[in-house]
N, C-alpha and C positions, 0 to 999 in steps of 0.2 A: 504494500499500499504506499502511496505517496501523498505528500502534502497537497492540499487544495483539489484533490481528485474526488469524484463521487463514486460510491460503491453500493451495490445491492448486496446486503449481507443476509444470509439465511441459513437455517439449520433445522434438523429434525431430531426427535428423540431416538434413542437406540431402539431398534426392533419395533415392537408393537406398544411400547410404553408411551405415556403422556409426560410432557414437560410440566403441565399444570393440572393439578387435581382439584384445586379450590381457588376462590377469588384471591385469597391472600398470597398464593403462589405468584399470580400475575403481578400483583403489587410489589412483592419482594423482588421479582425479576427486574421490574422497571427501576426500583431503587438501586439495585446493583448495577444496572446499565448506566444510570446517572452517575454513580460513584466511579466506575471504572472506564467507561467509554466517553462520557461527556467531556472529560479533560482533553481528549485527543481528537474528538470528532463532533461535528454538529449533526444532530438527528433531524431528518427532514420528513420522514414518514415511517410508520411502523404498523405492524399487525401481529398480535400474539394469538395463536390458535392452540387448541389443547395439545397437539403433538409437534408443532413447529412454529417458527416465527420468521418474519421478514422485517428488515430495516433498510431505509435508504439513508446513507450518511455522507457527509462531506468532511474529509480529513482537514483539520485546522492548518493554518499557514505554518511554515517551519519556524518563523520568528516567534509566533505565539506558543508553539510547542516548546521551543528553547527557553522562553520566558518562564514557563511553568516547570519544565523538567531539567533545564540546564542544556548547555551546548552539546550537540551530537558531533563527534569527531568525523564520522563517516556516514554515508547513506545507509550502510548495513546496520549501524547502531540505531539509527532512526527506525528502520524497518523492524529490527528486533524489539525495540521499545513498543512500537505500535502492536506487534504480535503479542507481546507480553501482557499488554493491557487487556486484550481479548482473552488470553489464556487465564488471567487472574479473574476476569468476569465469569467465564464458564466454570472455573474451579470453585469460586465462592458460592455460586448458585447451586452447583451440584452438591457441595459439602452440606449446605443448609438443608437441601431437599432430602439427601440421604439420611441425615440425622433425624429429620422430622418423621420420615416414613420408614425408618429402620431398614434401609436398603444399602447395598454396596455397589461399587463400580461406577463406570462412566454413565452418565445420563444422556449426553448428547452424542450424535454421530460424530466420529472423529473428523477433524479438519473441516471446520465450518466453511461454507461456500461464500466467496466474494467475487462479484462480477463488476468490473469497472464499467461505468457508464460512459460510453465512447461517442455518443451522438446526442444532439439536442432533442431530437424527437423521442429518444429512448427515455429521457428524464420524465417527461409527461406520462409515458406509457407505464413506466415502473411505479410511479406514485399511484396511478389509478389501479394497476394490478395489485399492489399491496393493499390498498383500501377496499378493493372488491373481493379479497380473499374470503371473508366470512360468507358472502353470497355464493361464491364459487363452491365452497365446501358445505353449503346449506346449513350454516349455523344461524342464519337470520335471513329474512326475506326482504329487508329494507336496508338500503345503504345508510350507514351512520348509526345503526342500532347496536352493533357489536361493541361492548364497552371497552375492549382492549385493542382498539384500532385508533389511529390518529385522525381519521377523517372528521370526526365531530369537533376536534380542536380547531380545524380550519373553518368549519361552518358555524360554530357556536361561540367562538372566542373563549373556550374553556382554558383554565390553567394547564400548562403543558411543559414538557421538557424539550419540545421541538423548537427549531429555528424557523418559525413560521414565515418570517419576512422573505426568506430566500424563495420558497415555493410560491408564495403569493405574488411576488414580483415576477417570477418565472412565467406563471400562467397569465399575468396581467390583472390580478385582483381576485377576490373571493368568488364573485359571480362567474368569472371565466373558469376558475378551478372547478366549481360545481358543474358547470355546463360540460366541461371536458369529461368529467366522471360519468355523467349521464349518457353522453354520446358514446363513450367507451363501453359502457354497460350494454348498449344496444348491439355492439359489434364485437363483444368479448371473444367469441370463439375464433374469429379469424386473426385477431391481434395477439392472442395468447401464444400462438406458435412462435412469435418472435421474441418472447420473454424467456422461454426455457432454453 
């Protein structure tokens, strides 16, 4: 991962397990995300589902990272530090989850997925794809009703860990963001092929 680049981050639970069994699990996951990932990246969109999650992030500028963590002598050290923050995040959540439910071993599939956002069109599509995940998996029938998704933070001005200004400016405002989501919803099947 590199400073100022955007990434679609996602991962699944190991096997047929769930990452979240109750509401407090989702909340704890977001608190740990804020603790470990917010210092290195802006969160632009997210959706937490029972057995997987999606985030769109933008890595902070190198100067900002160095102000927080000190100077990085090489690019590899910066890469290592970014990877370590994610490793600490996954480890902290897994340890707490394992302790609470009396389980052992890894909770997440190894090597979380990260896909660099390489085109402008892809940014809009990934944000909509993330927000429409609960509909796609049939956990809700209405956009914005899944409580562990960032869509409502954009539409209702709710308190959030998100960097809302980036996406709102990208879409050209709240109404344009909402309109894009509704248009995307009507043609989801043809566009999803380009996300995976």
